gemmi code that builds the backbone of each chain (N, CA, C; Angstrom):
import gemmi

chains = {
    "A": [
        ("MET", (33.923, -10.545, -45.656), (34.300, -11.334, -43.894), (33.742, -10.326, -43.111)),
        ("ALA", (33.227, -11.434, -42.267), (32.634, -10.259, -41.246), (33.380, -9.995, -40.332)),
        ("THR", (33.211, -8.882, -39.697), (34.541, -8.235, -38.793), (34.335, -8.540, -37.611)),
        ("ASN", (35.261, -8.368, -36.607), (35.129, -9.370, -35.231), (35.472, -8.261, -34.589)),
        ("PHE", (34.127, -7.178, -35.076), (34.655, -5.718, -33.742), (33.025, -5.706, -33.523)),
        ("ASN", (32.860, -5.584, -32.149), (31.412, -4.796, -31.996), (31.454, -3.814, -30.652)),
        ("ILE", (30.472, -2.829, -31.187), (30.463, -1.694, -30.164), (29.308, -1.739, -29.510)),
        ("GLU", (28.988, -1.689, -27.897), (27.785, -1.841, -27.167), (27.800, -0.552, -26.800)),
        ("ARG", (26.851, 0.197, -26.675), (26.296, 1.410, -26.222), (25.572, 1.645, -25.410)),
        ("SER", (25.976, 2.012, -23.886), (24.609, 2.386, -22.822), (24.904, 3.771, -22.296)),
        ("GLU", (24.366, 4.245, -21.254), (24.175, 5.510, -20.773), (24.061, 5.412, -19.506)),
        ("GLN", (25.072, 5.448, -18.271), (25.121, 5.229, -16.945), (25.448, 6.416, -16.498)),
        ("SER", (24.424, 6.829, -15.493), (24.748, 8.382, -14.549), (24.917, 9.583, -15.224)),
        ("GLY", (24.077, 9.295, -16.926), (24.507, 10.234, -17.711), (26.009, 10.198, -18.524)),
        ("ILE", (26.690, 9.309, -18.648), (27.967, 9.337, -18.574), (27.823, 8.108, -19.773)),
        ("GLN", (28.163, 8.196, -21.080), (28.237, 7.696, -22.270), (29.230, 6.523, -21.912)),
        ("VAL", (28.815, 5.119, -22.271), (29.519, 4.036, -21.933), (29.820, 3.097, -23.611)),
        ("LEU", (30.474, 3.244, -24.021), (31.041, 2.164, -25.215), (31.810, 1.013, -24.958)),
        ("ALA", (31.268, -0.351, -24.547), (32.223, -1.381, -24.554), (32.486, -1.799, -26.023)),
        ("LEU", (34.001, -1.944, -25.930), (34.463, -2.419, -27.378), (34.954, -3.889, -27.189)),
        ("ASP", (34.316, -4.592, -27.980), (34.755, -6.094, -28.349), (35.054, -6.478, -29.218)),
        ("GLY", (36.040, -7.215, -29.411), (36.890, -7.761, -30.633), (38.135, -6.949, -30.625)),
        ("TYR", (38.466, -6.899, -31.914), (39.923, -6.100, -32.407), (39.500, -4.958, -33.025)),
        ("LEU", (40.354, -4.039, -32.684), (39.998, -2.513, -33.066), (41.479, -2.257, -33.934)),
        ("ASP", (41.538, -2.248, -35.237), (42.772, -2.140, -36.132), (42.191, -1.324, -37.420)),
        ("ALA", (42.983, -0.978, -38.167), (42.669, -0.088, -39.402), (41.486, -0.732, -39.739)),
        ("HIS", (41.025, -1.925, -40.132), (39.772, -2.274, -40.726), (38.420, -1.642, -39.984)),
        ("THR", (38.885, -1.708, -38.486), (37.089, -1.973, -37.722), (37.344, -0.258, -37.047)),
        ("ALA", (38.763, 0.382, -37.005), (38.730, 1.955, -36.434), (37.645, 3.012, -36.891)),
        ("PRO", (37.250, 2.753, -38.477), (36.482, 3.646, -38.500), (34.957, 4.016, -37.671)),
        ("GLN", (34.709, 2.297, -37.637), (33.353, 1.997, -36.576), (33.254, 2.687, -35.376)),
        ("PHE", (34.754, 2.748, -34.658), (35.002, 3.671, -33.603), (35.161, 4.713, -33.718)),
        ("GLU", (35.453, 5.463, -34.761), (35.599, 6.613, -34.978), (34.085, 7.581, -35.272)),
        ("ALA", (33.350, 6.426, -36.114), (31.908, 6.898, -36.483), (31.006, 6.950, -34.897)),
        ("ALA", (31.495, 6.181, -34.215), (30.596, 5.780, -32.618), (30.786, 7.198, -32.232)),
        ("ILE", (32.230, 7.697, -31.947), (32.711, 9.131, -31.281), (32.188, 9.874, -31.828)),
        ("GLN", (31.965, 10.154, -32.950), (31.714, 11.233, -33.857), (30.293, 11.580, -33.559)),
        ("GLU", (29.494, 10.452, -33.637), (27.948, 10.535, -33.150), (27.712, 11.050, -31.708)),
        ("LEU", (28.447, 10.405, -30.780), (28.412, 11.394, -29.429), (28.591, 12.495, -29.582)),
        ("LEU", (29.949, 12.861, -30.004), (30.428, 14.546, -30.053), (29.162, 15.243, -30.664)),
        ("GLU", (28.769, 14.884, -31.761), (27.222, 15.655, -32.615), (26.346, 15.716, -31.344)),
        ("ALA", (25.904, 14.727, -30.743), (24.729, 14.839, -29.875), (25.255, 15.425, -28.544)),
        ("GLY", (26.471, 15.967, -28.677), (26.832, 17.015, -27.429), (27.176, 16.006, -26.063)),
        ("LYS", (27.277, 14.839, -26.602), (27.322, 13.829, -25.396), (28.978, 13.351, -25.194)),
        ("ILE", (29.653, 14.551, -24.336), (30.718, 14.415, -24.221), (31.976, 13.312, -23.391)),
        ("ARG", (30.588, 13.210, -22.313), (31.038, 12.661, -20.776), (31.347, 11.192, -21.543)),
        ("ILE", (32.527, 10.607, -21.723), (32.768, 9.200, -22.465), (33.300, 8.171, -22.097)),
        ("VAL", (32.933, 6.855, -21.373), (34.011, 5.685, -20.684), (33.926, 4.994, -21.909)),
        ("ILE", (35.400, 4.520, -22.660), (35.453, 3.445, -23.315), (35.732, 2.127, -22.291)),
        ("ASP", (34.735, 1.116, -22.390), (34.810, -0.061, -21.534), (36.190, -0.988, -22.605)),
        ("CYS", (36.868, -1.175, -22.373), (37.794, -2.273, -23.495), (37.871, -3.465, -22.665)),
        ("GLY", (36.873, -4.036, -21.752), (37.122, -5.207, -21.340), (36.927, -6.912, -22.089)),
        ("LYS", (36.190, -5.990, -23.455), (36.299, -7.161, -24.216), (37.353, -6.806, -25.625)),
        ("LEU", (38.339, -6.065, -25.546), (39.231, -5.706, -26.175), (40.100, -6.706, -26.549)),
        ("THR", (40.358, -7.368, -27.540), (41.528, -8.217, -27.794), (43.282, -7.943, -28.386)),
        ("TYR", (42.809, -6.761, -28.979), (43.697, -6.219, -29.979), (43.653, -5.045, -30.649)),
        ("ILE", (44.457, -3.987, -30.418), (44.312, -2.667, -30.506), (45.680, -2.474, -31.342)),
        ("SER", (45.751, -1.521, -32.623), (46.872, -1.315, -33.300), (47.006, 0.366, -33.146)),
        ("SER", (47.339, 0.900, -33.880), (47.566, 2.792, -33.845), (46.320, 3.173, -34.365)),
        ("ALA", (45.672, 2.762, -35.546), (44.671, 2.692, -35.993), (43.542, 2.911, -34.787)),
        ("GLY", (43.581, 2.047, -34.029), (42.341, 2.594, -33.065), (42.912, 3.466, -32.003)),
        ("LEU", (44.291, 3.904, -31.532), (44.648, 4.573, -30.611), (44.605, 5.886, -31.259)),
        ("GLY", (44.886, 5.891, -32.432), (44.392, 7.189, -33.413), (43.507, 8.081, -33.138)),
        ("VAL", (42.406, 7.291, -32.940), (40.635, 7.387, -32.549), (41.079, 8.160, -31.429)),
        ("PHE", (41.220, 7.655, -30.698), (41.196, 8.116, -29.219), (42.191, 9.575, -28.949)),
        ("MET", (43.094, 9.688, -29.806), (44.014, 11.375, -30.227), (43.471, 12.378, -31.087)),
        ("SER", (42.617, 11.702, -31.605), (42.292, 12.646, -32.826), (40.839, 13.338, -32.041)),
        ("PHE", (40.277, 12.879, -31.009), (39.031, 13.253, -30.488), (39.360, 14.049, -29.388)),
        ("ILE", (40.202, 13.487, -28.496), (40.566, 13.980, -26.907), (40.672, 15.423, -26.910)),
        ("GLU", (41.608, 16.237, -27.708), (41.466, 17.694, -27.762), (40.101, 18.340, -27.765)),
        ("GLU", (39.536, 17.868, -28.969), (38.470, 18.939, -29.113), (36.838, 18.320, -27.955)),
        ("ILE", (37.161, 17.108, -27.579), (36.355, 16.915, -26.602), (36.487, 17.690, -25.157)),
        ("ARG", (37.435, 17.631, -25.010), (38.295, 18.089, -23.346), (38.011, 19.760, -23.206)),
        ("GLU", (37.997, 20.229, -25.025), (37.969, 21.845, -25.018), (36.522, 22.028, -25.001)),
        ("GLN", (35.642, 21.156, -25.087), (34.164, 21.531, -24.802), (33.755, 20.813, -23.551)),
        ("GLY", (34.483, 20.624, -22.310), (34.081, 20.188, -20.928), (33.817, 18.844, -21.129)),
        ("GLY", (34.663, 18.146, -21.510), (34.110, 16.227, -21.524), (35.609, 15.650, -21.441)),
        ("ASP", (35.326, 14.240, -21.508), (36.923, 13.548, -21.166), (36.450, 12.135, -22.183)),
        ("ILE", (36.924, 11.901, -22.338), (37.402, 10.420, -22.536), (38.105, 9.692, -21.545)),
        ("LYS", (37.518, 8.291, -21.120), (38.246, 7.858, -19.565), (37.988, 5.902, -19.890)),
        ("LEU", (39.156, 5.813, -19.836), (39.336, 4.364, -20.495), (38.901, 3.397, -19.156)),
        ("ALA", (38.774, 2.198, -19.693), (38.471, 1.458, -18.248), (38.811, -0.299, -18.908)),
        ("SER", (39.236, -0.666, -17.669), (39.089, -2.887, -18.171), (40.132, -3.039, -19.006)),
        ("ILE", (40.970, -2.227, -19.014), (41.621, -2.991, -20.651), (43.047, -4.273, -20.081)),
        ("ALA", (42.977, -5.180, -21.056), (43.925, -6.690, -20.690), (45.640, -5.793, -20.598)),
        ("PRO", (45.974, -6.772, -19.570), (47.645, -6.379, -20.171), (48.039, -6.234, -21.369)),
        ("LYS", (47.828, -7.610, -22.618), (48.527, -7.729, -23.481), (48.068, -6.324, -24.575)),
        ("VAL", (46.608, -5.465, -24.038), (46.525, -4.322, -24.907), (47.196, -3.119, -24.120)),
        ("TYR", (47.178, -3.393, -22.665), (47.739, -2.100, -22.040), (49.113, -1.630, -22.609)),
        ("GLN", (49.595, -3.069, -22.885), (51.214, -2.462, -23.356), (51.321, -1.710, -24.539)),
        ("VAL", (50.495, -1.616, -25.279), (50.567, -0.798, -26.500), (50.097, 0.735, -25.911)),
        ("PHE", (49.048, 0.504, -25.040), (48.922, 2.562, -24.487), (50.260, 2.563, -23.763)),
        ("GLU", (50.271, 1.802, -23.142), (51.700, 2.225, -22.196), (53.089, 2.876, -23.495)),
        ("VAL", (53.399, 1.742, -24.502), (54.448, 2.125, -25.499), (54.426, 3.563, -25.568)),
        ("LEU", (52.995, 4.307, -25.948), (52.756, 5.283, -26.733), (52.393, 6.781, -25.417)),
        ("GLY", (52.806, 6.199, -24.366), (52.816, 7.351, -23.321), (50.891, 7.542, -22.923)),
        ("PHE", (50.269, 6.757, -23.507), (48.949, 7.310, -22.939), (48.198, 7.408, -21.627)),
        ("PRO", (49.259, 6.378, -20.696), (48.589, 6.715, -19.478), (49.042, 7.682, -18.768)),
        ("GLU", (49.674, 8.696, -19.686), (50.352, 10.003, -19.358), (48.826, 11.089, -19.423)),
        ("LEU", (47.921, 10.283, -20.601), (46.883, 11.358, -21.570), (45.605, 11.375, -21.092)),
        ("PHE", (45.751, 10.067, -20.820), (44.209, 9.604, -20.596), (44.117, 8.834, -19.023)),
        ("ASN", (42.586, 8.881, -18.290), (42.412, 8.504, -17.117), (42.159, 6.898, -17.414)),
        ("ILE", (42.713, 6.114, -16.941), (42.562, 4.736, -17.121), (42.312, 3.695, -15.720)),
        ("GLU", (41.396, 3.353, -15.735), (40.480, 2.584, -14.607), (40.428, 1.364, -14.498)),
        ("ALA", (40.235, 0.851, -13.120), (40.487, -1.126, -13.349), (39.039, -1.538, -14.205)),
        ("ASP", (38.079, -0.465, -14.102), (36.580, -0.902, -14.814), (35.655, 0.333, -14.843)),
        ("PRO", (34.936, -0.120, -15.582), (33.798, 1.258, -16.174), (33.360, 1.667, -14.857)),
        ("GLU", (32.681, 1.311, -13.642), (32.567, 1.939, -12.527), (33.224, 2.952, -12.128)),
        ("ALA", (34.503, 2.501, -12.139), (35.620, 3.501, -11.391), (35.844, 4.820, -12.436)),
        ("ALA", (35.651, 4.408, -13.567), (36.129, 5.686, -14.378), (34.980, 6.457, -14.767)),
        ("ILE", (33.842, 6.125, -14.433), (32.569, 6.526, -14.558), (32.474, 7.704, -13.290)),
        ("GLY", (32.780, 7.155, -12.155), (33.239, 7.527, -10.938), (34.020, 8.920, -11.109)),
        ("ARG", (35.050, 8.611, -11.813), (35.964, 10.110, -11.938), (35.485, 10.913, -12.379)),
        ("PHE", (34.220, 10.859, -13.630), (34.036, 12.398, -13.974), (32.943, 13.134, -12.926)),
        ("GLY", (32.594, 12.116, -11.854), (31.705, 13.248, -10.566), (32.837, 13.846, -9.574)),
        ("LYS", (34.050, 13.729, -9.941), (34.897, 13.866, -8.884), (36.015, 15.466, -9.635)),
        ("GLN", (35.044, 15.777, -11.049), (36.015, 16.850, -11.309), (35.171, 17.852, -11.177)),
    ],
    "B": [
        ("MET", (67.323, -24.411, -31.068), (66.979, -23.512, -32.458), (67.721, -24.545, -33.867)),
        ("PRO", (66.882, -24.688, -34.492), (67.538, -25.659, -35.588), (68.183, -24.583, -36.338)),
        ("SER", (69.468, -25.404, -36.776), (69.975, -24.374, -37.632), (69.826, -24.134, -39.018)),
        ("PHE", (69.141, -24.938, -40.041), (68.528, -24.516, -40.955), (67.837, -22.951, -41.166)),
        ("GLU", (67.667, -22.870, -42.543), (66.982, -21.793, -42.404), (65.399, -21.737, -43.038)),
        ("ARG", (64.350, -21.285, -42.131), (63.403, -21.511, -42.424), (62.228, -20.202, -43.374)),
        ("LYS", (61.512, -20.220, -44.107), (60.574, -19.671, -45.073), (59.650, -19.685, -44.923)),
        ("PHE", (58.774, -18.257, -44.503), (57.211, -18.468, -44.740), (56.892, -17.216, -45.801)),
        ("ALA", (55.638, -17.585, -46.409), (54.809, -16.369, -47.470), (53.597, -16.216, -47.226)),
        ("LEU", (53.274, -15.124, -47.376), (51.538, -14.607, -47.184), (51.356, -13.430, -48.128)),
        ("HIS", (50.675, -14.100, -49.414), (50.240, -13.158, -50.299), (48.517, -12.657, -50.148)),
        ("VAL", (48.063, -11.302, -49.730), (47.148, -10.933, -49.684), (46.792, -9.977, -50.508)),
        ("PRO", (45.656, -9.607, -51.081), (44.949, -8.489, -51.688), (44.961, -7.330, -50.463)),
        ("SER", (45.291, -6.202, -51.228), (45.642, -4.910, -50.321), (44.158, -4.299, -49.549)),
        ("SER", (43.759, -4.965, -48.842), (42.893, -4.220, -48.042), (42.570, -4.742, -46.618)),
        ("THR", (42.295, -3.422, -45.695), (42.230, -3.836, -44.538), (41.906, -4.772, -43.872)),
        ("GLU", (40.366, -5.536, -44.600), (40.078, -6.520, -43.653), (41.154, -7.870, -43.893)),
        ("ASN", (42.023, -7.809, -44.728), (42.968, -8.606, -44.306), (44.012, -8.686, -43.473)),
        ("LEU", (43.932, -7.884, -42.589), (45.278, -7.492, -41.525), (44.843, -8.613, -40.592)),
        ("ALA", (43.649, -8.965, -40.377), (43.352, -10.085, -39.195), (44.151, -11.319, -39.676)),
        ("LEU", (44.132, -11.486, -41.124), (44.598, -12.843, -41.438), (46.471, -12.501, -41.454)),
        ("ILE", (46.635, -11.431, -41.983), (48.507, -11.368, -41.117), (48.597, -11.304, -40.187)),
        ("ARG", (47.820, -10.884, -38.981), (48.438, -11.122, -37.767), (48.252, -12.446, -37.340)),
        ("ASP", (47.475, -13.433, -38.115), (46.869, -14.880, -37.554), (48.613, -15.710, -38.098)),
        ("PHE", (48.783, -15.095, -39.523), (49.986, -15.663, -39.971), (51.450, -15.003, -39.233)),
        ("VAL", (51.655, -14.298, -38.815), (52.988, -13.674, -38.012), (52.528, -14.214, -36.458)),
        ("SER", (51.570, -14.657, -35.774), (51.242, -15.360, -34.917), (51.512, -16.776, -34.752)),
        ("ALA", (51.280, -17.722, -36.092), (51.621, -18.747, -36.135), (53.182, -18.915, -36.613)),
        ("VAL", (53.804, -17.882, -37.470), (55.170, -18.433, -37.526), (55.888, -18.032, -36.051)),
        ("GLY", (55.638, -16.954, -35.205), (56.127, -16.603, -33.639), (56.110, -17.735, -33.273)),
        ("ALA", (54.937, -18.452, -33.047), (54.707, -19.575, -32.215), (55.551, -20.826, -32.743)),
        ("GLN", (55.733, -21.049, -33.757), (56.802, -22.188, -34.415), (58.396, -21.654, -33.994)),
        ("VAL", (58.615, -20.597, -34.046), (59.865, -20.371, -34.037), (59.870, -20.239, -32.199)),
        ("GLY", (59.282, -19.844, -30.991), (59.293, -20.359, -30.342), (58.961, -18.979, -29.152)),
        ("PHE", (58.583, -17.997, -29.969), (58.486, -16.744, -29.288), (57.305, -17.087, -27.851)),
        ("ASP", (57.151, -16.159, -26.870), (56.107, -16.288, -26.204), (54.787, -15.317, -26.544)),
        ("GLU", (53.506, -15.452, -25.713), (52.445, -15.043, -25.834), (52.575, -13.543, -26.287)),
        ("ASN", (53.230, -12.989, -25.299), (53.277, -11.220, -25.365), (54.083, -10.500, -26.530)),
        ("GLU", (55.294, -11.608, -26.393), (56.323, -11.278, -27.837), (55.520, -11.619, -29.282)),
        ("ILE", (54.839, -12.555, -29.416), (53.748, -12.774, -30.495), (53.324, -11.779, -30.948)),
        ("ALA", (52.360, -10.935, -29.373), (51.243, -10.221, -30.018), (52.066, -8.805, -30.260)),
        ("ARG", (53.189, -9.097, -30.031), (54.124, -7.612, -30.214), (54.431, -7.826, -31.978)),
        ("LEU", (54.693, -8.768, -32.176), (55.647, -8.962, -33.627), (54.095, -9.051, -34.294)),
        ("ALA", (53.229, -9.214, -34.193), (52.076, -9.231, -35.051), (51.563, -7.854, -34.928)),
        ("LEU", (51.798, -6.986, -34.244), (51.172, -5.584, -34.085), (52.296, -4.984, -35.115)),
        ("ALA", (53.562, -4.942, -35.151), (54.348, -4.360, -36.116), (54.057, -4.717, -37.210)),
        ("VAL", (53.869, -6.003, -37.774), (53.643, -6.395, -39.333), (52.047, -5.832, -39.304)),
        ("ASP", (51.406, -5.767, -38.515), (50.053, -5.288, -38.943), (50.157, -3.516, -39.125)),
        ("GLU", (50.887, -2.849, -38.452), (51.216, -1.423, -38.591), (51.769, -1.528, -39.934)),
        ("ALA", (52.856, -2.201, -40.337), (53.778, -2.040, -41.736), (52.769, -2.495, -42.903)),
        ("CYS", (51.972, -3.507, -42.829), (50.684, -3.644, -43.642), (49.741, -2.498, -43.785)),
        ("ALA", (49.275, -2.091, -42.884), (48.336, -0.979, -42.978), (48.839, 0.487, -43.857)),
        ("ASN", (50.266, 0.456, -43.345), (50.758, 1.669, -44.393), (50.737, 1.198, -45.914)),
        ("VAL", (51.408, 0.249, -46.064), (51.067, -0.574, -47.107), (49.889, 0.300, -47.726)),
        ("ILE", (49.101, -0.857, -46.894), (47.365, -0.687, -47.945), (47.104, 0.917, -48.087)),
        ("GLU", (47.248, 1.577, -46.934), (46.677, 2.912, -46.851), (47.385, 4.158, -47.831)),
        ("HIS", (48.677, 3.606, -47.874), (49.334, 5.128, -48.377), (50.245, 4.617, -49.255)),
        ("ALA", (50.989, 3.395, -49.518), (51.495, 2.740, -50.783), (50.799, 2.595, -51.994)),
        ("TYR", (48.994, 2.067, -52.051), (48.539, 1.613, -52.553), (47.202, 2.284, -52.056)),
        ("GLY", (47.021, 3.433, -51.475), (45.756, 4.095, -51.433), (44.304, 3.679, -51.338)),
        ("SER", (45.051, 1.914, -50.428), (43.465, 1.507, -50.074), (42.568, 0.791, -51.843)),
        ("ASP", (43.957, 0.279, -52.574), (43.256, -0.103, -54.031), (43.437, -1.875, -53.736)),
        ("ALA", (42.504, -2.367, -53.410), (41.999, -3.155, -53.074), (42.965, -4.552, -54.079)),
        ("THR", (42.800, -4.001, -55.157), (43.329, -5.067, -56.731), (44.732, -5.322, -56.384)),
        ("ARG", (45.397, -4.842, -55.771), (47.015, -4.810, -55.675), (47.527, -5.825, -54.945)),
        ("GLU", (48.076, -6.459, -54.507), (49.055, -7.302, -53.380), (50.001, -6.781, -52.622)),
        ("VAL", (49.667, -7.285, -51.135), (50.959, -7.096, -50.329), (51.308, -8.355, -50.113)),
        ("THR", (52.592, -8.345, -49.469), (53.462, -10.241, -49.511), (53.926, -9.549, -48.044)),
        ("VAL", (53.823, -10.512, -47.364), (54.489, -10.649, -45.900), (55.153, -11.967, -45.935)),
        ("ARG", (56.707, -11.946, -45.996), (57.751, -12.824, -45.832), (58.360, -12.863, -44.255)),
        ("ALA", (58.691, -14.080, -43.790), (58.930, -14.584, -42.837), (60.112, -15.514, -42.993)),
        ("ALA", (61.314, -15.035, -42.732), (62.669, -16.103, -42.667), (63.504, -16.346, -41.561)),
        ("VAL", (63.293, -17.125, -40.806), (64.122, -17.597, -39.526), (65.634, -17.861, -40.092)),
        ("GLU", (66.704, -17.084, -39.424), (67.941, -17.345, -39.841), (69.254, -16.352, -39.117)),
        ("GLU", (69.842, -17.702, -38.965), (71.192, -16.827, -37.995), (70.754, -16.182, -36.746)),
        ("GLY", (69.457, -17.136, -35.731), (69.301, -16.073, -34.418), (68.404, -14.961, -34.838)),
        ("GLU", (67.731, -14.599, -35.728), (66.885, -13.712, -35.888), (65.593, -14.223, -37.109)),
        ("ILE", (64.847, -13.452, -36.336), (63.711, -13.316, -37.831), (63.413, -12.446, -38.506)),
        ("HIS", (63.298, -12.097, -40.024), (63.222, -11.155, -40.510), (61.668, -11.297, -40.809)),
        ("PHE", (60.895, -10.052, -40.957), (59.640, -9.875, -41.640), (59.821, -9.053, -42.554)),
        ("ASP", (59.569, -9.462, -44.052), (59.851, -8.469, -45.026), (58.542, -8.323, -45.780)),
        ("ILE", (57.795, -6.551, -45.455), (56.470, -6.346, -46.156), (57.330, -6.080, -47.810)),
        ("ILE", (56.390, -6.524, -48.624), (56.716, -6.125, -50.263), (55.446, -5.466, -50.768)),
        ("ASP", (55.625, -4.306, -51.668), (54.508, -3.683, -52.130), (55.231, -3.533, -53.225)),
        ("THR", (54.403, -2.907, -54.306), (54.621, -2.384, -55.698), (54.121, -1.121, -56.059)),
        ("GLY", (53.427, -0.630, -54.636), (53.090, 1.082, -54.755), (54.073, 1.948, -54.711)),
        ("ARG", (53.557, 2.963, -54.254), (54.322, 4.234, -53.706), (55.098, 4.342, -53.005)),
        ("GLY", (56.523, 4.487, -53.385), (57.623, 4.122, -52.271), (57.870, 5.262, -51.210)),
        ("PHE", (57.805, 4.781, -50.007), (57.751, 5.602, -48.773), (58.863, 5.287, -47.817)),
        ("ASP", (59.902, 6.127, -47.338), (60.981, 6.009, -46.945), (60.478, 6.305, -45.256)),
        ("PRO", (59.985, 5.462, -44.145), (59.965, 5.616, -42.957), (60.997, 6.118, -42.286)),
        ("SER", (62.161, 6.109, -42.746), (63.495, 7.161, -41.899), (63.644, 8.270, -42.041)),
        ("LEU", (62.676, 8.834, -42.954), (62.523, 10.167, -43.090), (61.340, 10.975, -42.032)),
        ("ILE", (60.732, 10.198, -41.728), (59.325, 10.680, -41.069), (60.222, 10.620, -39.596)),
        ("LYS", (59.933, 12.109, -38.819), (60.896, 12.422, -37.500), (59.834, 11.889, -36.143)),
        ("PRO", (60.058, 11.088, -35.205), (59.020, 10.871, -34.258), (58.603, 11.858, -33.766)),
        ("GLU", (57.546, 12.063, -33.336), (56.723, 13.215, -32.818), (56.398, 12.985, -31.321)),
        ("ALA", (56.248, 13.854, -30.574), (55.798, 13.324, -29.213), (54.294, 13.535, -29.292)),
        ("VAL", (53.950, 12.466, -28.359), (52.454, 12.147, -28.712), (51.261, 12.967, -28.193)),
        ("GLU", (52.164, 13.883, -27.045), (51.332, 15.297, -26.596), (50.801, 15.965, -27.946)),
        ("GLU", (52.282, 15.832, -28.736), (52.488, 17.024, -30.140), (50.921, 16.884, -30.906)),
        ("LEU", (51.168, 15.400, -31.183), (49.709, 14.911, -32.089), (48.575, 15.168, -31.616)),
        ("VAL", (48.853, 15.109, -30.245), (47.116, 15.445, -29.882), (46.667, 16.985, -29.964)),
        ("LYS", (47.420, 17.748, -29.807), (47.673, 18.989, -29.676), (47.100, 19.701, -31.269)),
        ("GLN", (47.793, 18.846, -32.075), (47.473, 19.061, -33.643), (46.344, 18.005, -34.257)),
        ("ARG", (45.961, 17.553, -33.155), (44.695, 16.636, -33.937), (44.754, 15.480, -34.992)),
        ("ARG", (46.043, 15.194, -34.652), (46.508, 13.943, -35.692), (46.961, 12.885, -35.232)),
        ("SER", (47.040, 11.680, -35.600), (47.250, 10.372, -34.678), (48.080, 9.757, -35.580)),
        ("GLY", (48.839, 10.408, -37.240), (49.856, 9.880, -37.950), (51.311, 9.678, -37.012)),
        ("GLY", (51.829, 8.814, -37.643), (53.466, 8.437, -37.499), (53.395, 7.385, -35.708)),
        ("LEU", (52.369, 6.916, -35.277), (52.279, 5.700, -34.202), (53.046, 4.949, -34.613)),
        ("GLY", (52.089, 4.485, -35.450), (52.686, 3.082, -36.491), (54.169, 3.044, -35.979)),
        ("LEU", (54.705, 3.466, -36.793), (56.249, 3.860, -36.717), (56.891, 3.597, -35.791)),
        ("ARG", (55.973, 4.353, -34.658), (56.918, 4.245, -33.873), (56.597, 3.302, -32.930)),
        ("LEU", (55.653, 2.118, -33.243), (55.326, 1.027, -32.594), (56.707, -0.049, -32.828)),
        ("ILE", (56.395, 0.098, -34.458), (57.486, -0.881, -35.229), (58.810, -0.452, -34.947)),
        ("ARG", (59.379, 0.680, -34.511), (60.540, 0.979, -34.408), (60.923, 0.370, -32.162)),
        ("THR", (59.521, 0.557, -31.562), (60.013, 0.027, -30.383), (60.117, -1.563, -30.435)),
        ("ILE", (58.974, -2.400, -31.247), (59.041, -3.728, -31.044), (59.886, -4.447, -31.623)),
        ("MET", (60.562, -3.787, -32.808), (61.524, -4.195, -33.561), (63.071, -4.156, -33.468)),
        ("ASP", (63.782, -5.187, -33.507), (65.445, -4.550, -33.219), (66.219, -3.558, -34.398)),
        ("ASP", (65.528, -4.039, -35.538), (66.209, -3.221, -36.872), (65.285, -3.161, -37.614)),
        ("VAL", (65.189, -2.089, -38.241), (64.139, -1.789, -39.216), (65.081, -1.149, -40.713)),
        ("GLN", (64.389, -1.589, -41.922), (65.353, -1.472, -43.158), (64.212, -1.261, -44.243)),
        ("TYR", (64.670, -0.103, -44.881), (63.420, -0.022, -46.165), (64.351, 0.008, -47.526)),
        ("ARG", (63.896, -0.530, -48.436), (64.879, -0.684, -49.911), (63.904, -0.205, -50.746)),
        ("ILE", (64.062, 0.663, -51.504), (63.090, 0.695, -52.969), (63.774, 0.142, -54.127)),
        ("VAL", (63.106, -0.389, -54.700), (63.780, -0.772, -56.185), (63.013, 0.046, -56.930)),
        ("PRO", (63.228, 1.353, -57.548), (62.537, 2.006, -58.429), (61.638, 1.138, -59.474)),
        ("GLY", (60.945, 1.379, -59.743), (59.856, 0.692, -60.953), (59.326, -0.758, -60.427)),
        ("GLU", (59.959, -1.331, -59.540), (59.831, -2.720, -59.181), (59.094, -2.968, -58.039)),
        ("MET", (59.324, -2.626, -56.816), (58.912, -2.708, -55.550), (59.624, -2.301, -54.427)),
        ("ASN", (58.816, -1.765, -52.857), (59.360, -1.495, -51.736), (59.569, -2.587, -50.930)),
        ("GLU", (60.431, -2.678, -50.300), (60.567, -3.500, -48.905), (61.265, -2.979, -47.933)),
        ("LEU", (60.057, -3.553, -46.971), (60.562, -2.758, -45.348), (61.033, -3.972, -44.790)),
        ("ARG", (62.057, -4.508, -44.143), (62.555, -5.395, -43.427), (62.793, -5.117, -42.093)),
        ("MET", (62.068, -5.638, -41.337), (62.003, -5.853, -39.712), (62.563, -7.167, -39.336)),
        ("THR", (63.627, -6.740, -38.430), (64.568, -7.680, -37.840), (64.165, -8.120, -36.839)),
        ("LYS", (63.856, -9.176, -35.804), (63.699, -9.404, -34.382), (64.618, -10.724, -34.010)),
        ("ARG", (65.616, -10.162, -33.023), (66.601, -11.384, -33.157), (65.864, -12.355, -31.578)),
        ("LEU", (66.670, -13.365, -31.761), (65.881, -14.499, -31.207), (66.785, -14.976, -29.815)),
        ("LYS", (65.922, -15.091, -28.726), (66.544, -15.054, -27.517), (67.328, -16.614, -27.315)),
        ("LYS", (68.256, -16.584, -26.896), (69.245, -17.871, -26.506), (68.683, -18.374, -25.479)),
    ],
}
model = gemmi.Model(1)
for chain_id, residues in chains.items():
    chain = gemmi.Chain(chain_id)
    for i, (resn, *xyz) in enumerate(residues, 1):
        res = gemmi.Residue()
        res.name, res.seqid = resn, gemmi.SeqId(i, " ")
        for name, pos in zip(("N", "CA", "C"), xyz):
            atom = gemmi.Atom()
            atom.name, atom.element = name, gemmi.Element(name[0])
            atom.pos, atom.b_iso = gemmi.Position(*pos), 0.0
            res.add_atom(atom)
        chain.add_residue(res)
    model.add_chain(chain)
structure = gemmi.Structure()
structure.add_model(model)
structure.setup_entities()
C-alpha cells in the first residue's frame, strides 16, 4: 500500500525546512524520524517543520518531536513549527506542545524566529 | 437517534499500514452516528492510538496477527472495542507523566494513552487470559 506521506526538504537562509505532506501516524513516523536524524547527524540543527499540508498527526508523530528536541536544543539548535491546520493543532494542544515549541503562522515567521535568538 | 442498536466491525492484519484504513472505518461510523468533523477526527485518533499500541506492543509488529475494531451504538453512547490476542497490557497501570518530563527523559511513550483518556468519556480494559484482550472506549452521544 502506498503511504500517504511525503517530506519535502529545502534550505532557506541557512535554516532547514521540512514540509510535511499527508498523515503522520505510527506507520509514517519512522520516515519523519529518519529525516530529523539525518539533519542532526549533518549538524543541521536549525529546523522548521512546515505542517501546511499535514492532514493528521498521532502520538507517534508527536513523539518524534519530543525525542529529538532536547538534544537539538542542547546543541544550540531548535525545531520550530509552522502552518498547523486547526484539526491537527488540537492534538498538539491537548499534549501541551504550544508551551514546549514555537509554533508560527507560516514558515517565514518560523524562520524569522531563529534570527531573533 | 434511532433506538435500535447498531454494530460495526473491522478485522485487519496487525500492521501499522492499516491504521489509515482503521481511521477511515471509525470516521465512516462517526459520520453515520452524527458526530461533527472535529469529533470524528478525535474518535479516529483515539482508535488509531489504541490500535497502534496493540500492533506494536501486544503483537510486537507481527503482521500475521489480527486486530479487531468493533463499534456499537447503544443507549446514547458509542463504544469502540479494540480486541487482540497478544500480550495483555492494562493501561490503567500506566501513570500519566508530564510532557516536559518525557522530553527531558527523551521518551515519547505514554502520549497515546493520554490522548485516549482526553478524548473518550470512559476507558475500560478486560483481559481474558489465554483468549483475548479488549479495550473498550466509550463516547457519549450529544442529545
